[in-house]
C-alpha positions as CSV (number, residue, x, y, z in Angstrom):
1,M,-96.4,-63.9,-55.5
2,I,-93.9,-62.9,-53.0
3,E,-96.3,-61.3,-50.8
4,Y,-97.9,-64.9,-50.3
5,Y,-94.9,-66.2,-49.0
6,V,-93.5,-63.5,-47.2
7,P,-96.1,-61.1,-46.4
8,E,-93.3,-58.4,-44.6
9,W,-91.0,-58.5,-47.3
10,R,-91.5,-54.5,-48.2
11,Q,-91.2,-53.7,-44.2
12,R,-87.6,-56.0,-44.6
13,C,-86.5,-54.4,-47.7
14,H,-86.6,-51.0,-45.9
15,E,-85.0,-51.9,-42.9
16,L,-82.0,-53.3,-45.0
17,Q,-81.8,-50.1,-47.0
18,S,-81.7,-48.3,-43.3
19,A,-79.1,-50.7,-42.5
20,G,-77.1,-50.1,-45.6
21,K,-77.2,-46.6,-45.4
22,R,-76.2,-46.7,-41.6
23,W,-73.6,-49.1,-42.5
24,L,-72.1,-46.6,-45.4
25,R,-71.7,-43.7,-42.9
26,R,-69.7,-46.0,-40.3
27,I,-67.3,-47.0,-43.1
28,K,-66.9,-43.3,-44.7
29,F,-66.3,-42.4,-40.8
30,H,-64.2,-44.9,-40.2
31,A,-61.9,-44.5,-43.8
32,I,-61.4,-41.1,-42.8
33,R,-60.4,-41.6,-39.3
34,L,-57.7,-43.9,-40.8
35,F,-56.2,-41.7,-43.3
36,T,-56.0,-39.1,-40.5
37,L,-54.5,-41.4,-38.1
38,Y,-52.1,-42.6,-40.9
39,L,-51.1,-39.0,-41.3
40,A,-50.5,-38.5,-37.5
41,A,-48.5,-42.4,-37.3
42,A,-46.1,-40.6,-40.3
43,L,-46.1,-37.2,-37.7
44,C,-45.1,-39.5,-34.6
45,F,-42.4,-41.4,-36.3
46,M,-40.7,-38.3,-37.6
47,L,-40.9,-36.6,-34.4
48,V,-39.8,-39.4,-32.1
49,F,-37.0,-40.6,-34.4
50,G,-35.9,-37.0,-35.2
51,M,-35.9,-36.1,-31.6
52,A,-34.0,-39.4,-31.0
53,N,-31.1,-38.8,-33.8
54,Y,-30.9,-35.4,-32.5
55,F,-30.0,-36.6,-28.9
56,W,-28.2,-39.7,-30.2
57,F,-25.9,-37.0,-32.6
58,T,-25.2,-35.1,-29.2
59,F,-24.4,-37.8,-26.8
60,R,-21.9,-39.6,-29.5
61,H,-20.1,-36.4,-29.6
62,T,-19.5,-36.1,-25.7
63,P,-16.6,-37.7,-24.4
64,I,-18.5,-40.1,-22.4
65,G,-20.6,-40.8,-25.5
66,A,-17.4,-41.7,-27.6
67,M,-15.8,-43.7,-24.9
68,F,-19.1,-45.9,-24.9
69,L,-18.9,-46.3,-28.8
70,D,-15.3,-47.3,-28.6
71,S,-15.8,-50.1,-25.9
72,H,-19.7,-51.2,-26.8
73,P,-20.8,-50.3,-30.4
74,P,-24.2,-51.1,-30.1
75,E,-25.0,-52.5,-33.7
76,A,-29.0,-52.4,-33.4
77,I,-28.8,-49.1,-32.5
78,L,-26.5,-47.6,-34.9
79,A,-28.6,-49.5,-37.9
80,I,-31.9,-47.7,-36.5
81,F,-30.2,-44.2,-36.8
82,T,-28.5,-44.6,-39.8
83,A,-31.7,-45.6,-41.6
84,T,-33.4,-42.8,-40.1
85,A,-30.9,-40.0,-40.5
86,D,-30.9,-39.1,-44.2
87,N,-34.2,-40.2,-45.4
88,L,-36.8,-39.3,-42.1
89,V,-39.7,-37.9,-43.9
90,P,-40.5,-40.7,-46.8
91,L,-39.4,-43.3,-44.6
92,A,-41.9,-42.5,-41.8
93,F,-44.8,-42.5,-44.7
94,R,-43.3,-45.7,-46.3
95,L,-43.3,-47.6,-43.3
96,S,-46.6,-46.2,-42.1
97,L,-48.2,-47.2,-45.0
98,D,-46.7,-50.8,-44.9
99,T,-48.0,-51.2,-41.2
100,A,-51.9,-50.1,-42.2
101,I,-51.6,-52.3,-45.1
102,T,-50.7,-55.3,-42.4
103,C,-52.7,-54.6,-39.7
104,L,-55.9,-54.4,-42.1
105,L,-55.0,-57.8,-44.1
106,L,-54.5,-58.9,-40.2
107,G,-57.9,-57.2,-39.2
108,L,-59.9,-58.9,-42.0
109,A,-58.3,-62.3,-41.3
110,C,-59.3,-61.9,-37.7
111,Q,-62.5,-60.4,-38.0
112,L,-63.8,-63.4,-40.4
113,F,-62.6,-66.1,-37.7
114,A,-64.2,-64.0,-34.6
115,I,-60.7,-63.5,-33.2
116,T,-61.1,-59.6,-33.2
117,R,-64.2,-60.0,-31.1
118,Y,-62.5,-62.5,-28.5
119,L,-58.9,-61.6,-28.8
120,Y,-59.4,-57.8,-29.0
121,T,-62.5,-55.9,-28.3
122,G,-63.0,-54.8,-24.8
123,R,-59.7,-56.1,-23.5
124,G,-56.9,-54.6,-21.3
125,M,-53.8,-52.7,-22.2
126,L,-51.4,-55.5,-21.9
127,N,-53.6,-57.1,-24.6
128,R,-53.2,-54.3,-26.9
129,L,-49.8,-53.9,-26.5
130,L,-49.5,-57.4,-27.5
131,W,-51.5,-56.7,-30.7
132,F,-49.3,-53.4,-31.4
133,A,-46.2,-56.0,-31.0
134,L,-47.8,-58.3,-33.4
135,C,-48.2,-56.0,-36.1
136,A,-44.8,-54.5,-35.9
137,A,-43.2,-57.8,-36.3
138,L,-45.6,-59.2,-39.1
139,P,-43.8,-56.6,-41.5
140,N,-40.5,-57.9,-40.8
141,L,-41.1,-62.0,-41.7
142,D,-39.3,-63.3,-44.6
143,F,-41.8,-63.8,-47.0
144,I,-43.2,-60.0,-46.7
145,E,-41.0,-57.9,-48.9
146,T,-40.4,-54.4,-47.5
147,W,-38.3,-51.8,-48.5
148,P,-35.9,-50.7,-46.9
149,P,-35.3,-54.2,-45.8
150,F,-34.1,-54.4,-42.0
151,E,-33.3,-57.2,-39.5
152,F,-36.0,-58.2,-37.2
153,T,-35.0,-56.1,-34.5
154,T,-34.2,-52.9,-36.0
155,G,-37.6,-53.3,-37.9
156,M,-39.4,-53.8,-35.2
157,V,-38.0,-50.7,-33.2
158,L,-38.9,-48.9,-36.5
159,Y,-42.7,-50.4,-36.6
160,L,-43.6,-50.2,-33.3
161,V,-44.2,-46.6,-33.7
162,P,-46.9,-46.5,-36.8
163,A,-48.1,-50.1,-34.9
164,S,-48.7,-48.1,-32.0
165,C,-51.0,-45.6,-33.9
166,L,-52.3,-47.3,-36.5
167,A,-53.2,-50.9,-35.0
168,G,-56.4,-50.0,-33.1
169,V,-58.2,-48.2,-36.0
170,C,-57.5,-51.0,-38.6
171,L,-58.8,-53.6,-36.4
172,E,-62.2,-51.4,-35.8
173,F,-62.6,-50.5,-39.5
174,T,-62.3,-54.0,-40.4
175,S,-64.6,-55.0,-38.0
176,H,-67.4,-52.7,-39.6
177,L,-66.3,-53.5,-43.0
178,L,-66.7,-57.6,-42.9
179,P,-68.9,-59.9,-41.5
180,E,-68.0,-63.0,-39.1
181,I,-68.1,-66.1,-40.9
182,W,-70.8,-67.7,-38.7
183,I,-73.1,-64.5,-39.9
184,V,-72.3,-65.6,-43.7
185,L,-73.3,-69.4,-43.0
186,K,-76.7,-68.2,-41.3
187,L,-77.3,-66.9,-44.4
188,R,-78.2,-70.1,-45.3
189,D,-81.3,-69.9,-43.0
190,L,-82.7,-67.8,-45.6
191,R,-83.9,-71.1,-47.4
192,Q,-85.4,-72.5,-44.8
193,F,-87.5,-69.8,-43.5
194,V,-89.0,-69.7,-47.2
195,K,-89.8,-73.3,-47.0
196,V,-91.5,-72.7,-43.7
197,A,-93.5,-69.7,-44.9
198,K,-94.6,-72.2,-47.8
199,I,-95.4,-74.8,-45.1
200,R,-97.3,-72.4,-42.9
201,N,-99.2,-70.1,-45.7
202,G,-99.8,-73.6,-47.3
203,P,-99.8,-74.2,-51.3
204,R,-101.2,-71.2,-53.4
205,Q,-104.9,-71.8,-54.6
206,P,-105.8,-71.1,-58.1
207,S,-108.2,-68.1,-58.4
208,R,-111.7,-68.4,-59.6
209,Q,-113.2,-66.1,-62.3
């Protein structure tokens, strides 16, 4: 029955099967890459803020540092180093996980509405920096509950390191994971294809004994 209306259906099924295998291989590759960069983001966070804490500790115990803190106490800087002083390792993994989830959700929405293709893919460094800043700012919004809670400026600085490591790979991962909405809408053309095939082949004649 199906050969009458779509003679090449076996070839099309074979092509779909091959495309599905290629898609699964790409998803597996990008998932491993995402997990690797998640660990790298946590490591970069520990290195950056660990070194920053060391230099800040050294600076504030110098005479110039003591005078600076007495005359101009930087509240935002103090909040950053207070948050990263005691629980640096769990904070690094937690903020990297929050950033990865935020970037994946943002990437799914942008891929669905073709924003990734027009505003990220093939763009310059300035455009990518804007995406990194956006991914660092989203976890600080009021309707997104994060732990521990930060002020916007403090959270922006803390989330910027994992966002710079994870934003690009999350957008690339979601571009392979989900089709754009116009592709989904074009699937309705399959019905039109079957109708055209029926008209082209004509009505099926009953077999004669």
